[in-house]
N, CA, C and O of each residue as an XYZ file, in Angstrom:
964
protein
N      60.274      1.362     51.064
C      61.242      1.940     52.018
C      61.300      1.373     53.483
O      60.210      1.669     53.973
N      61.864      0.867     54.184
C      61.703     -0.299     55.459
C      62.603      0.788     56.420
O      63.644      1.279     55.983
N      62.061      1.117     57.828
C      62.644      2.072     58.490
C      63.898      1.632     59.091
O      63.665      0.731     59.898
N      65.237      1.940     59.004
C      66.020      2.156     59.367
C      67.439      1.504     58.239
O      68.633      1.259     58.410
N      66.362      1.420     56.958
C      67.465      0.765     55.797
C      67.837      1.781     55.313
O      67.362      2.852     55.692
N      68.935      1.697     54.195
C      69.185      2.890     53.297
C      67.945      3.127     51.618
O      67.345      2.429     50.801
N      68.080      3.958     51.807
C      67.114      4.347     50.065
C      68.067      4.187     49.019
O      69.283      4.366     49.084
N      67.276      3.776     47.907
C      67.650      3.139     47.262
C      66.469      1.939     46.697
O      65.407      1.559     47.192
N      67.455      1.422     44.988
C      67.107      0.056     44.642
C      67.971     -0.998     45.366
O      69.173     -1.077     45.116
N      67.417     -1.747     46.194
C      68.203     -2.817     46.741
C      67.285     -4.612     46.766
O      66.237     -4.999     46.248
N      68.068     -5.124     47.417
C      67.505     -6.791     47.044
C      67.741     -7.303     48.594
O      68.722     -6.965     49.257
N      66.837     -8.049     49.005
C      67.027     -8.879     50.178
C      67.122    -10.518     50.107
O      66.183    -11.262     49.823
N      67.983    -10.772     50.312
C      68.376    -12.156     50.861
C      67.749    -12.871     51.829
O      68.531    -12.916     52.779
N      66.606    -13.538     52.124
C      66.034    -14.717     53.192
C      66.688    -15.829     52.957
O      66.465    -16.652     52.069
N      68.011    -15.848     54.281
C      68.429    -16.883     54.402
C      68.160    -17.687     55.533
O      67.650    -17.302     56.585
N      68.627    -19.105     55.178
C      68.353    -19.741     56.306
C      69.653    -20.408     56.284
O      70.198    -20.502     55.185
N      70.318    -20.951     57.446
C      71.338    -21.735     57.831
C      70.806    -22.756     59.163
O      70.056    -22.459     60.093
N      71.518    -24.091     58.857
C      71.609    -25.070     60.179
C      72.463    -24.634     61.062
O      73.383    -23.931     60.643
N      72.384    -24.916     62.405
C      73.252    -24.414     63.709
C      74.326    -25.436     63.796
O      75.294    -25.127     64.490
N      74.330    -26.543     63.244
C      75.559    -27.380     63.831
C      76.511    -27.171     62.736
O      77.609    -26.741     63.088
N      76.331    -27.381     61.481
C      77.684    -26.984     60.612
C      77.312    -25.514     59.710
O      77.880    -25.053     58.721
N      76.249    -25.056     60.405
C      76.054    -23.509     59.673
C      76.163    -23.529     57.811
O      76.453    -22.576     57.088
N      75.827    -24.924     57.408
C      75.021    -24.802     55.954
C      73.994    -24.402     55.570
O      72.910    -24.854     55.940
N      74.141    -23.522     54.795
C      72.969    -22.637     54.109
C      72.100    -23.544     52.941
O      72.331    -23.910     51.789
N      70.715    -23.727     54.123
C      70.016    -24.466     53.369
C      68.453    -23.833     52.514
O      67.441    -24.465     52.212
N      68.745    -22.548     52.335
C      67.425    -21.734     51.637
C      68.204    -20.654     51.401
O      69.092    -20.325     52.187
N      67.972    -20.077     50.423
C      68.069    -18.506     49.817
C      67.431    -17.948     49.205
O      67.695    -18.085     48.010
N      66.363    -17.097     49.489
C      65.561    -16.797     48.763
C      65.497    -15.100     48.773
O      65.291    -14.492     49.823
N      65.710    -14.367     47.397
C      65.642    -13.095     46.787
C      64.336    -12.401     46.820
O      63.449    -12.748     46.041
N      64.148    -11.386     47.723
C      62.718    -10.311     47.574
C      63.483     -9.262     46.791
O      64.613     -9.347     46.311
N      62.606     -8.237     46.765
C      62.932     -6.887     46.620
C      63.270     -6.655     47.976
O      63.256     -7.463     48.905
N      63.596     -5.372     47.980
C      64.512     -4.594     49.380
C      63.222     -4.187     50.136
O      63.248     -4.262     51.364
N      62.053     -3.748     49.491
C      60.871     -3.404     50.298
C      60.269     -4.552     51.075
O      59.730     -4.350     52.164
N      60.341     -5.602     50.601
C      59.558     -6.373     51.410
C      60.109     -6.822     52.738
O      61.293     -7.134     52.865
N      59.043     -6.857     53.949
C      59.055     -7.324     55.242
C      59.951     -8.810     55.126
O      59.649     -9.672     54.300
N      60.813     -8.917     55.853
C      61.825     -9.880     56.744
C      60.468    -10.984     56.734
O      60.561    -12.046     56.118
N      59.406    -10.665     57.367
C      58.489    -11.495     58.016
C      57.599    -12.327     56.218
O      57.285    -13.515     56.147
N      57.477    -11.708     55.513
C      56.225    -11.968     54.419
C      56.985    -13.675     54.160
O      56.393    -14.718     54.435
N      57.884    -13.622     53.789
C      58.249    -15.385     52.953
C      58.734    -16.112     53.900
O      59.252    -17.176     53.562
N      58.710    -15.834     54.998
C      59.324    -16.693     56.367
C      58.620    -18.121     56.020
O      59.233    -18.991     55.402
N      57.074    -18.310     56.539
C      56.670    -19.595     56.892
C      56.396    -20.065     55.360
O      55.761    -21.118     55.293
N      56.743    -19.503     54.165
C      56.715    -20.233     53.046
C      57.872    -20.939     52.620
O      57.994    -21.986     51.984
N      58.426    -20.405     52.945
C      60.445    -20.703     52.851
C      60.499    -22.043     53.813
O      60.772    -23.210     53.533
N      60.175    -21.493     54.906
C      60.330    -23.167     56.260
C      59.520    -23.989     55.311
O      60.185    -24.804     54.673
N      58.368    -23.966     55.095
C      57.629    -25.263     54.476
C      58.229    -25.431     53.424
O      57.573    -26.350     52.933
N      59.289    -25.119     52.468
C      59.719    -25.536     51.259
C      60.591    -26.026     51.600
O      60.638    -27.187     51.194
N      61.520    -25.697     52.283
C      62.356    -26.601     53.113
C      62.610    -28.053     53.363
O      63.295    -28.971     52.912
N      61.248    -27.691     54.813
C      60.611    -29.113     55.487
C      59.811    -29.898     53.984
O      59.658    -31.085     54.268
N      59.553    -29.760     53.282
C      59.242    -30.171     51.513
C      60.017    -31.568     51.207
O      59.924    -32.795     51.170
N      61.144    -30.044     50.953
C      61.969    -30.621     49.879
C      63.682    -31.746     50.778
O      64.453    -32.580     50.303
N      63.565    -31.210     51.956
C      64.634    -31.710     52.474
C      64.218    -32.864     53.937
O      65.005    -33.433     54.694
N      62.999    -32.888     53.926
C      62.225    -33.299     55.332
C      62.952    -33.642     56.287
O      63.296    -34.713     56.787
N      63.243    -32.000     56.574
C      63.805    -31.400     58.006
C      62.770    -31.665     59.301
O      61.618    -31.302     59.065
N      62.915    -32.032     60.152
C      62.448    -32.208     61.436
C      62.715    -30.933     62.579
O      63.397    -31.106     63.590
N      61.893    -29.318     62.145
C      62.573    -28.683     62.732
C      61.918    -28.628     64.222
O      60.695    -28.591     64.361
N      62.692    -28.626     65.174
C      62.551    -28.263     66.510
C      63.052    -27.119     67.098
O      62.923    -26.978     68.314
N      63.711    -26.116     66.297
C      63.736    -24.845     67.106
C      64.705    -24.472     66.065
O      65.595    -25.083     65.474
N      64.002    -22.634     66.011
C      64.256    -21.672     65.189
C      64.837    -20.650     66.326
O      64.557    -20.685     67.525
N      65.751    -19.692     65.639
C      66.019    -18.390     66.300
C      66.381    -17.577     64.773
O      66.990    -17.743     63.716
N      65.356    -16.394     65.659
C      65.566    -15.286     64.077
C      65.892    -13.614     65.039
O      66.391    -13.361     66.135
N      65.447    -12.986     64.203
C      65.958    -11.377     64.372
C      64.407    -10.636     64.609
O      63.379    -11.275     64.834
N      64.459     -9.781     64.549
C      63.448     -8.963     65.358
C      62.246     -8.652     64.288
O      61.033     -8.494     64.426
N      63.244     -8.634     63.014
C      62.263     -8.890     61.573
C      61.050     -9.466     61.890
O      59.960     -8.905     62.008
N      61.411    -10.973     62.056
C      60.022    -12.008     62.211
C      59.436    -12.124     63.497
O      59.130    -13.266     63.842
N      59.191    -11.100     64.355
C      58.570    -11.297     65.717
C      57.434    -10.416     65.244
O      57.278     -9.195     65.286
N      56.834    -11.214     64.873
C      54.864    -10.841     65.064
C      54.164    -11.785     65.360
O      54.610    -12.928     65.463
N      52.987    -11.478     65.541
C      52.253    -12.401     66.155
C      51.212    -13.797     64.974
O      50.460    -14.745     65.194
N      51.683    -13.249     64.001
C      51.034    -14.281     62.650
C      52.424    -15.802     63.069
O      52.166    -16.812     63.723
N      53.699    -15.471     62.478
C      54.580    -16.036     62.938
C      55.036    -16.937     64.155
O      55.616    -18.022     64.124
N      54.575    -16.123     65.327
C      54.615    -16.781     66.748
C      53.964    -18.166     66.867
O      54.402    -19.243     67.270
N      52.300    -17.629     66.190
C      51.144    -18.482     66.317
C      51.353    -19.988     65.628
O      51.246    -21.152     66.014
N      51.722    -19.283     64.351
C      52.092    -20.626     63.344
C      53.175    -21.490     64.153
O      52.822    -22.452     64.835
N      54.535    -21.084     64.035
C      55.722    -21.550     64.900
C      55.438    -22.207     66.376
O      56.411    -22.687     66.958
N      53.799    -22.262     67.182
C      53.591    -22.804     67.800
C      52.610    -23.839     67.606
O      52.687    -24.958     68.113
N      51.859    -23.506     66.997
C      51.057    -24.622     66.481
C      51.795    -25.738     66.147
O      51.360    -26.765     66.668
N      52.795    -25.880     65.431
C      53.736    -26.631     65.116
C      55.013    -27.122     66.409
O      56.050    -27.785     66.391
N      54.440    -26.571     67.167
C      55.505    -27.093     68.016
C      56.781    -26.770     67.830
O      57.554    -27.727     67.876
N      57.189    -25.848     67.657
C      58.540    -25.572     67.233
C      58.686    -24.134     68.383
O      57.926    -23.191     68.600
N      60.517    -24.655     69.149
C      60.465    -24.011     70.162
C      61.529    -22.798     69.442
O      62.618    -23.028     68.918
N      60.658    -21.076     69.640
C      61.213    -20.175     68.770
C      61.902    -19.169     69.788
O      61.555    -19.017     70.959
N      62.944    -18.506     69.139
C      63.670    -17.691     69.893
C      63.965    -16.155     68.867
O      64.598    -16.124     67.812
N      63.308    -15.008     69.548
C      63.448    -14.172     68.713
C      64.151    -12.641     68.932
O      63.747    -12.149     69.986
N      64.742    -12.095     68.478
C      65.211    -10.703     68.745
C      63.984     -9.910     68.812
O      62.979    -10.462     68.366
N      63.841     -8.520     69.361
C      62.935     -7.578     69.404
C      63.756     -6.078     69.609
O      64.821     -5.962     70.214
N      63.044     -5.033     68.997
C      63.459     -4.196     68.310
C      63.471     -3.169     70.052
O      62.572     -3.188     70.894
N      64.538     -2.530     70.103
C      64.209     -1.129     71.286
C      64.325      0.085     70.937
O      65.293      0.738     70.546
N      62.987      0.395     71.155
C      62.680      1.673     70.770
C      63.326      2.633     71.686
O      63.960      2.385     72.711
N      63.022      3.919     71.072
C      64.182      5.335     71.663
C      63.084      5.846     72.813
O      61.945      5.389     72.726
N      63.380      6.731     73.830
C      63.070      7.167     74.361
C      62.485      9.096     74.429
O      62.581     10.133     75.086
N      61.867      8.474     73.188
C      61.218      9.958     72.733
C      59.888     10.154     73.289
O      59.485     11.262     73.643
N      59.083      8.895     73.383
C      57.816      8.998     73.834
C      58.149      8.969     75.697
O      58.888      8.169     76.271
N      57.439      9.968     76.260
C      57.608      9.700     77.315
C      56.052      9.264     78.034
O      55.889      9.639     79.195
N      55.353      8.781     77.621
C      53.968      8.297     77.893
C      54.354      7.089     78.442
O      55.136      6.249     77.996
N      53.313      7.109     80.101
C      53.707      5.860     80.823
C      53.333      4.431     79.884
O      52.300      4.277     79.233
N      54.709      3.241     80.036
C      54.559      2.677     79.118
C      53.835      1.432     78.894
O      53.141      1.218     79.887
N      53.688      0.450     77.948
C      52.037     -0.217     78.152
C      52.727     -1.528     79.109
O      51.837     -2.153     79.686
N      53.918     -1.975     79.340
C      53.996     -3.003     80.234
C      53.437     -2.361     81.858
O      53.121     -3.132     82.763
N      53.403     -1.178     81.972
C      52.997     -1.168     83.538
C      51.316     -1.413     83.482
O      50.719     -1.400     84.559
N      50.702     -1.592     82.474
C      49.549     -2.043     82.382
C      49.128     -3.167     82.652
O      49.477     -4.037     81.855
N      48.439     -3.511     83.566
C      48.330     -5.640     83.765
C      46.818     -5.888     82.859
O      45.716     -5.343     82.922
N      47.286     -6.797     82.158
C      46.170     -7.464     81.225
C      45.459     -8.430     82.453
O      46.107     -9.330     82.987
N      44.203     -8.156     82.786
C      43.055     -9.485     83.500
C      42.502    -10.306     82.712
O      41.405     -9.962     82.272
N      42.939    -11.343     82.374
C      42.201    -12.072     81.139
C      40.641    -12.459     81.750
O      39.694    -12.455     80.963
N      40.405    -12.831     83.369
C      39.154    -12.777     83.294
C      38.000    -11.893     83.264
O      36.781    -12.034     83.171
N      38.718    -11.052     83.363
C      38.342     -9.416     83.217
C      37.798     -8.901     81.757
O      36.748     -8.368     81.398
N      38.943     -9.287     81.110
C      39.319     -9.054     79.562
C      39.558     -7.587     79.408
O      39.124     -7.002     78.415
N      40.294     -6.902     80.432
C      40.571     -5.468     80.712
C      42.211     -5.195     81.576
O      42.817     -5.708     82.517
N      42.341     -4.516     80.979
C      43.965     -3.848     81.820
C      43.735     -3.132     83.034
O      42.631     -2.798     83.463
N      44.362     -3.011     83.330
C      44.209     -2.387     84.702
C      45.626     -1.688     84.704
O      46.623     -2.371     84.467
N      45.767      0.124     85.059
C      46.559      1.236     84.727
C      47.097      1.206     86.336
O      46.684      0.663     87.360
N      48.162      2.025     86.025
C      49.295      2.009     87.334
C      48.546      2.202     88.482
O      48.712      1.540     89.506
N      47.394      3.445     88.297
C      46.646      3.998     89.672
C      45.356      2.507     89.878
O      44.643      2.537     90.881
N      45.246      1.698     89.185
C      44.009      0.400     89.462
C      42.864      0.984     88.701
O      41.759      0.519     88.982
N      42.932      2.048     87.660
C      41.653      2.451     86.893
C      41.454      0.657     85.951
O      42.219     -0.307     85.979
N      40.302      0.812     85.315
C      39.811     -0.248     84.350
C      39.850      0.520     82.877
O      39.342      1.606     82.596
N      40.425     -0.160     82.231
C      40.667     -0.187     80.556
C      39.779     -1.189     80.066
O      40.013     -2.392     80.187
N      38.516     -0.606     79.382
C      37.829     -1.696     79.001
C      37.947     -2.265     77.657
O      38.773     -1.685     76.953
N      37.246     -3.392     77.044
C      36.964     -3.834     76.122
C      36.706     -2.789     75.181
O      36.136     -1.925     75.849
N      36.812     -2.367     73.948
C      36.535     -1.395     73.047
C      35.697     -1.983     71.621
O      34.516     -1.815     71.317
N      36.698     -2.671     70.943
C      36.610     -2.961     69.473
C      37.482     -3.814     69.467
O      38.179     -3.954     70.472
N      37.686     -4.662     68.261
C      38.933     -5.103     67.535
C      38.371     -4.044     65.953
O      37.329     -3.527     65.548
N      40.018     -4.197     65.434
C      40.239     -3.151     64.579
C      40.374     -4.573     63.065
O      40.065     -5.761     63.163
N      40.719     -4.119     62.297
C      40.292     -5.297     60.635
C      41.893     -6.086     61.274
O      41.834     -7.172     61.850
N      42.791     -5.600     61.133
C      44.115     -6.077     61.589
C      44.153     -7.080     62.983
O      45.112     -7.827     63.176
N      43.259     -7.023     63.714
C      43.119     -8.074     64.689
C      43.513     -7.755     65.790
O      43.661     -8.595     66.678
N      43.752     -6.531     65.951
C      44.531     -5.440     67.628
C      42.890     -5.279     68.224
O      41.886     -4.883     67.631
N      43.030     -5.655     69.338
C      41.759     -5.032     70.217
C      42.266     -3.626     70.983
O      43.422     -3.373     71.320
N      41.189     -2.863     71.148
C      41.579     -1.902     71.624
C      40.802     -1.432     72.816
O      39.599     -1.211     72.675
N      41.411     -1.253     74.032
C      41.072     -0.950     75.759
C      41.143      0.670     76.009
O      42.026      1.527     76.038
N      40.016      0.624     76.138
C      40.104      2.087     76.505
C      39.433      2.247     78.348
O      38.740      1.456     78.988
N      39.951      3.465     78.699
C      40.083      3.820     80.239
C      38.411      4.705     79.880
O      37.803      4.749     78.810
N      38.043      5.322     81.225
C      37.054      6.550     81.403
C      37.574      7.772     81.580
O      38.265      8.158     82.523
N      37.258      8.298     80.746
C      37.699      9.446     80.877
C      37.638     10.550     82.028
O      38.483     11.435     82.165
N      36.358     10.344     82.950
C      36.215     11.069     84.118
C      37.666     10.550     84.742
O      38.606     11.256     85.107
N      37.569      9.180     84.752
C      38.915      8.551     85.824
C      40.145      9.370     85.756
O      40.839      9.892     86.629
N      40.253      9.309     83.749
C      41.612     10.372     83.930
C      41.871     11.445     84.132
O      43.023     11.664     84.505
N      40.919     12.606     83.980
C      40.835     13.673     84.540
C      41.302     14.187     86.115
O      41.738     15.257     86.539
N      41.034     13.074     86.659
C      41.391     13.382     87.925
C      42.750     12.832     88.167
O      43.261     13.315     89.177
N      43.339     12.140     87.666
C      44.248     11.074     87.907
C      45.819     11.950     87.762
O      46.166     12.736     86.881
N      46.613     11.446     89.045
C      47.726     12.009     89.254
C      48.954     12.001     87.679
O      49.650     12.928     87.264
N      48.857     11.075     87.327
C      49.703     10.342     85.951
C      48.939     10.867     84.670
O      49.228     10.510     83.528
N      47.954     11.735     84.981
C      47.408     12.499     83.651
C      48.315     13.063     82.616
O      47.948     13.038     81.441
N      49.650     13.649     82.997
C      49.899     14.550     81.940
C      51.354     13.861     81.298
O      52.066     14.337     80.414
N      51.549     12.463     82.125
C      52.417     11.504     81.419
C      51.647     10.451     80.712
O      52.229      9.950     79.751
N      50.409      9.994     80.999
C      50.300      8.703     80.395
C      50.038      9.092     79.111
O      50.618      8.368     78.302
N      49.210     10.194     78.486
C      48.991     10.143     77.103
C      48.805     11.738     76.500
O      48.639     12.643     77.318
N      48.836     12.002     75.228
C      48.906     13.215     74.755
C      47.852     14.240     75.160
O      46.681     13.861     75.152
N      48.191     15.759     75.586
C      47.231     16.503     76.067
C      46.093     16.476     74.805
O      45.518     17.537     75.051
N      45.638     16.109     74.008
C      44.774     16.083     72.835
C      43.966     14.958     73.039
O      43.124     14.909     72.143
N      43.859     14.020     73.844
C      43.156     12.951     73.896
C      42.710     13.301     75.427
O      43.228     14.093     76.215
N      41.480     12.376     75.601
C      40.898     12.433     76.847
C      40.947     10.803     77.496
O      40.712     10.583     78.684
N      41.069     10.420     77.144
C      41.519      8.862     77.443
C      42.597      8.048     77.217
O      43.298      8.301     76.237
N      42.870      7.132     77.916
C      43.929      6.256     77.616
C      43.773      5.048     76.439
O      42.634      4.582     76.481
N      44.348      4.619     75.732
C      43.558      3.877     74.573
C      45.018      2.599     74.431
O      46.062      2.965     73.890
N      44.909      1.498     74.853
C      45.529      0.393     74.597
C      45.611     -0.776     73.478
O      44.741     -1.630     73.650
N      46.246     -0.946     72.653
C      46.300     -2.083     71.617
C      46.027     -3.258     72.385
O      45.514     -3.093     73.492
N      46.327     -4.618     71.920
C      46.205     -6.020     72.259
C      46.170     -6.319     71.201
O      45.253     -5.744     70.615
N      46.921     -7.192     70.387
C      46.651     -8.489     69.565
C      45.925     -9.771     69.880
O      46.430    -10.387     70.818
N      44.653    -10.437     69.218
C      44.443    -11.478     69.657
C      45.230    -12.633     69.489
O      44.701    -13.693     69.824
N      46.722    -12.672     68.910
C      47.497    -13.345     68.904
C      48.716    -12.725     70.033
O      49.865    -13.167     70.042
N      48.378    -11.970     70.673
C      49.408    -11.674     71.654
C      49.962    -12.583     72.764
O      50.907    -12.251     73.479
N      49.461    -13.480     72.835
C      50.131    -14.673     73.753
C      51.150    -15.641     73.494
O      51.799    -16.335     74.277
N      51.176    -15.519     71.684
C      52.174    -16.509     71.063
C      53.306    -15.556     71.379
O      54.332    -15.947     71.936
N      53.088    -14.187     70.982
C      54.300    -13.176     71.265
C      54.632    -13.716     73.099
O      55.780    -14.154     73.166
N      54.220    -13.743     73.882
C      54.486    -13.889     74.887
C      55.443    -15.339     75.240
O      56.426    -15.549     75.950
N      54.720    -16.051     74.483
C      55.886    -17.340     74.522
C      56.858    -17.342     73.753
O      57.641    -18.260     73.997
N      57.210    -16.533     72.713
C      58.703    -16.107     72.188
C      59.420    -15.743     73.523
O      60.270    -16.417     74.104
N      58.900    -14.533     73.890
C      59.669    -14.071     75.178
C      60.075    -14.831     75.947
O      61.260    -15.099     76.142
N      58.890    -15.397     76.628
C      59.506    -16.468     77.583
C      60.532    -17.379     77.111
O      61.377    -17.702     77.945
N      60.626    -17.847     75.969
C      61.688    -18.915     75.700
C      63.000    -18.219     75.508
O      64.039    -18.877     75.555
N      63.017    -16.725     75.263
C      64.303    -16.332     75.100
C      65.079    -16.026     76.535
O      66.207    -15.542     76.619
N      64.077    -16.483     77.845
C      64.859    -15.719     78.903
C      65.305    -17.157     79.611
O      66.055    -17.123     80.586
N      64.754    -18.575     79.020
C      65.237    -19.728     79.424
C      66.452    -19.985     79.225
O      66.871    -19.163     78.410
N      67.335    -20.765     79.566
C      68.650    -21.374     79.647
C      68.783    -21.982     78.135
O      69.838    -22.003     77.502
N      67.942    -22.311     77.824
C      67.914    -23.039     76.163
C      68.104    -21.838     75.102
O      68.953    -21.789     74.212
N      67.033    -20.801     75.431
C      66.713    -19.857     74.653
C      67.747    -18.911     74.339
O      68.012    -18.441     73.232
N      68.369    -18.658     75.583
C      69.741    -17.865     75.386
C      70.770    -18.822     74.501
O      71.319    -18.288     73.538
N      71.003    -19.975     74.739
C      71.858    -20.334     73.937
C      71.940    -20.795     73.053
O      72.906    -21.389     72.574
N      70.318    -20.505     72.403
C      70.256    -20.814     71.146
C      70.120    -19.228     70.310
O      70.771    -18.908     69.315
N      69.557    -18.762     70.701
C      70.086    -17.107     70.217
C      71.283    -16.609     69.979
O      71.554    -15.915     68.999
N      72.237    -17.009     71.061
C      73.613    -16.504     71.226
C      74.361    -17.201     69.859
O      75.385    -16.682     69.414
N      73.738    -18.484     69.192
C      74.551    -19.145     68.407
C      74.303    -18.684     67.271
O      75.127    -19.059     66.438
N      73.091    -17.673     66.673
C      73.000    -16.395     65.605
C      74.501    -16.260     64.866
O      74.998    -16.581     63.786
N      74.985    -15.488     66.292
C      76.218    -14.708     66.018
C      77.326    -15.383     64.734
O      77.867    -14.873     63.753
N      77.323    -17.137     65.481
C      78.615    -17.901     64.680
C      77.702    -18.574     63.022
O      78.159    -19.246     62.098
N      76.767    -18.197     63.177
C      75.799    -18.906     62.239
C      75.690    -18.121     60.988
O      76.621    -17.843     60.232
N      74.076    -17.700     60.821
C      73.366    -17.006     60.160
C      74.231    -15.523     60.148
O      74.659    -15.181     59.046
N      74.427    -14.888     60.975
C      75.400    -13.457     60.743
C      77.036    -14.071     60.246
O      77.546    -13.591     59.234
N      77.474    -14.715     60.725
C      78.982    -15.297     60.115
C      78.545    -15.630     58.774
O      79.153    -14.828     58.065
N      77.647    -16.552     57.839
C      77.177    -16.546     56.466
C      77.156    -15.402     55.907
O      77.833    -15.027     54.951
N      76.178    -14.688     56.649
C      76.427    -13.360     55.671
C      77.803    -11.987     55.551
O      77.944    -11.029     54.791
N      78.292    -12.311     56.252
C      79.241    -11.295     56.835
C      80.843    -12.245     55.951
O      81.912    -11.674     55.735
N      80.555    -13.694     55.607
C      81.575    -14.005     55.005
C      80.948    -14.238     53.121
O      81.659    -14.671     52.215
N      80.032    -13.966     53.035
C      79.067    -13.911     52.126
C      79.339    -12.240     51.140
O      79.426    -12.012     49.934
N      79.404    -11.319     52.415
C      80.206     -9.670     51.713
C      81.043     -9.866     51.431
O      81.233     -9.675     50.230
N      82.351    -10.454     52.347
C      83.801     -9.825     52.722
C      84.536    -10.996     51.738
O      85.575    -10.615     51.199
N      84.185    -12.108     51.510
C      84.977    -13.463     50.896
C      84.172    -13.549     49.292
O      84.756    -14.120     48.371
N      82.943    -12.990     49.107
C      82.232    -13.785     48.091
C      81.917    -12.548     46.735
O      81.643    -12.689     45.543
N      82.107    -11.397     47.574
C      81.961    -10.241     46.500
C      79.877    -10.357     46.746
O      79.095     -9.812     45.968
N      79.593    -10.900     47.561
C      77.914    -10.706     47.628
C      77.195     -9.316     48.483
O      76.059     -9.176     48.937
N      78.420     -8.361     48.476
C      78.023     -6.568     49.204
C      77.081     -6.452     48.251
O      75.945     -6.534     48.716
N      77.157     -6.224     46.608
C      76.262     -5.601     46.152
C      75.843     -6.393     44.711
O      76.744     -7.101     44.263
N      74.948     -6.367     44.159
C      74.259     -7.570     43.091
C      75.387     -7.064     41.930
O      76.035     -6.063     41.625
N      75.185     -8.323     41.543
C      76.343     -8.122     39.757
C      74.989     -8.326     38.675
O      75.165     -8.013     37.498
N      74.168     -8.649     38.942
C      73.048     -8.138     37.552
C      71.994     -7.892     38.045
O      71.801     -7.968     39.259
N      70.994     -7.503     37.080
C      70.125     -6.636     37.126
C      68.652     -7.758     37.244
O      68.901     -8.896     36.845
N      67.703     -7.609     37.568
C      66.760     -8.588     37.725
C      66.304     -9.434     38.528
O      66.902    -10.510     38.506
N      65.309     -9.333     39.360
C      65.737    -10.131     40.690
C      65.511    -12.009     40.110
O      65.576    -12.773     41.073
N      65.307    -12.625     38.927
C      65.525    -13.955     38.640
C      67.391    -13.640     38.525
O      67.969    -14.427     39.274
N      68.132    -12.933     37.962
C      69.139    -12.809     38.192
C      70.199    -12.803     39.569
O      71.174    -13.396     40.032
N      69.574    -12.060     39.757
C      70.312    -12.004     41.413
C      69.976    -13.178     42.251
O      70.632    -13.580     43.212
N      68.631    -13.798     41.673
C      68.340    -15.024     42.482
C      69.592    -16.063     42.233
O      69.978    -16.948     42.997
N      70.016    -15.769     41.188
C      71.120    -16.740     40.805
C      72.603    -16.971     40.948
O      73.428    -17.869     40.775
N      72.502    -15.151     41.528
C      73.762    -14.882     42.129
C      73.678    -15.546     43.524
O      74.693    -16.048     44.005
N      72.490    -15.564     44.195
C      73.110    -15.912     45.610
C      72.423    -17.948     45.457
O      72.451    -18.967     46.147
N      72.208    -17.765     44.901
C      72.683    -19.761     44.358
C      74.073    -20.069     44.210
O      74.497    -21.092     44.748
N      74.838    -19.334     43.560
C      76.406    -19.612     43.266
C      76.979    -19.390     44.578
O      77.643    -20.259     45.142
N      76.723    -18.154     45.123
C      77.192    -17.632     46.553
C      77.057    -18.773     47.482
O      78.012    -19.179     48.145
N      75.945    -19.260     47.530
C      75.626    -20.261     48.873
C      76.088    -21.572     48.567
O      76.342    -22.393     49.449
N      76.220    -21.827     47.202
C      76.799    -23.308     46.798
C      78.375    -23.467     47.261
O      78.876    -24.271     48.047
N      78.863    -22.605     46.631
C      80.811    -21.673     47.162
C      80.531    -21.875     48.421
O      80.702    -23.026     48.825
N      80.109    -21.004     49.243
C      79.803    -20.974     50.925
C      79.886    -22.579     51.599
O      80.783    -23.000     52.330
N      78.996    -23.129     51.247
C      78.838    -24.582     51.571
C      79.738    -25.687     51.085
O      79.997    -26.635     51.827
N      80.353    -25.578     49.537
C      81.034    -26.455     49.782
C      82.479    -26.343     50.428
O      83.290    -27.235     50.676
N      82.559    -24.826     50.646
C      83.455    -24.796     52.076
C      83.423    -25.116     52.796
O      84.303    -25.825     53.283
N      82.297    -24.770     53.369
C      82.033    -25.974     54.732
C      82.029    -27.237     54.792
O      82.499    -27.773     55.795
N      81.551    -27.942     53.836
C      81.907    -29.221     53.702
C      83.195    -30.201     53.568
O      83.522    -31.319     53.965
N      83.840    -28.960     52.644
C      85.882    -29.465     52.688
C      86.075    -29.579     53.867
O      86.454    -30.640     54.364
N      85.788    -28.198     54.734
C      86.774    -28.434     55.873
C      86.172    -29.780     56.889
O      86.835    -30.632     57.481
N      85.151    -29.657     56.849
C      84.298    -30.560     57.925
C      84.739    -31.740     57.441
O      85.115    -32.359     58.436
N      84.919    -32.453     56.413
C      85.370    -33.879     55.770
C      86.978    -33.792     55.983
O      87.597    -34.851     56.096
N      87.587    -32.695     56.035
C      88.651    -32.399     56.110
C      89.211    -32.952     57.724
O      89.850    -33.999     57.822
N      88.902    -32.169     58.832
C      88.474    -32.217     60.378
C      88.450    -33.678     60.528
O      89.201    -34.325     61.258
N      87.254    -34.273     59.554
C      86.926    -35.583     60.173
C      87.825    -36.715     59.717
O      87.574    -37.880     60.028
N      88.876    -36.374     58.977
C      89.880    -36.961     58.072
C      89.508    -38.260     56.920
O      89.994    -39.366     56.687
N      88.324    -37.407     56.344
C      87.832    -38.394     55.118
C      88.603    -38.113     53.864
O      88.892    -38.889     52.953
N      88.904    -36.706     54.025
C      89.363    -36.157     52.860
C      90.689    -35.676     53.077
O      90.952    -35.393     54.246
N      91.889    -35.462     51.936
C      92.887    -34.922     52.575
C      93.263    -33.540     51.484
O      93.016    -33.601     50.280
N      93.639    -32.812     51.879
C      93.743    -31.140     51.386
C      94.186    -29.750     52.428
O      94.310    -29.776     53.652
N      94.312    -28.928     51.783
C      94.537    -27.894     52.546
C      93.475    -26.704     51.915
O      93.745    -26.186     50.832
N      92.261    -26.316     52.667
C      91.374    -25.119     52.335
C      91.300    -24.382     53.518
O      90.641    -23.343     53.557
């Protein structure tokens, strides 16, 4: 089960569309409990191998905003724009954004000027930085910085965090804003049309293989409509669509 998703037995369609004509270039069905980010890079490579695409830029939602995906896209020189999740205000601690990372020291500096030194790196690639308990004991922000059970502040920083920073900066550029805005009229529109016009709200079959067939048929119908409309506008075919 994924956070914010309905309970039950569901399937998930990992769909890709092009930005120019909104043609569905890939549709890949998995179990509903699989994270969006898991099959993404493999499906991207599958499209490059099959169609010979020269991918210049991608616009993805928050489910794909992981350090690994950002790293791999950066290594391929693909301009990436991704959404990010807005968490609630239940946590009243001083946010991580208030702590400044100093690369020369490999340490963080808190809002009061105290140093959080590097402690260890866990198996998932997260570096942990810890403050000195004696500094925190006399700090005026102690009550709002971390819980009463803790004696020091701990900040985690992934070893590939710099690649996520690249994605964040890209989204603030003029190109990034335009690219992410296109998502509403491409991939989001594609899913909406599939659900409202092609009966894609529910799985019509049982089993992953059968639902994948439904996804292919739905994508084929949508693509034929898109191609017919485009050719009609160009005056290459006659008819009403």
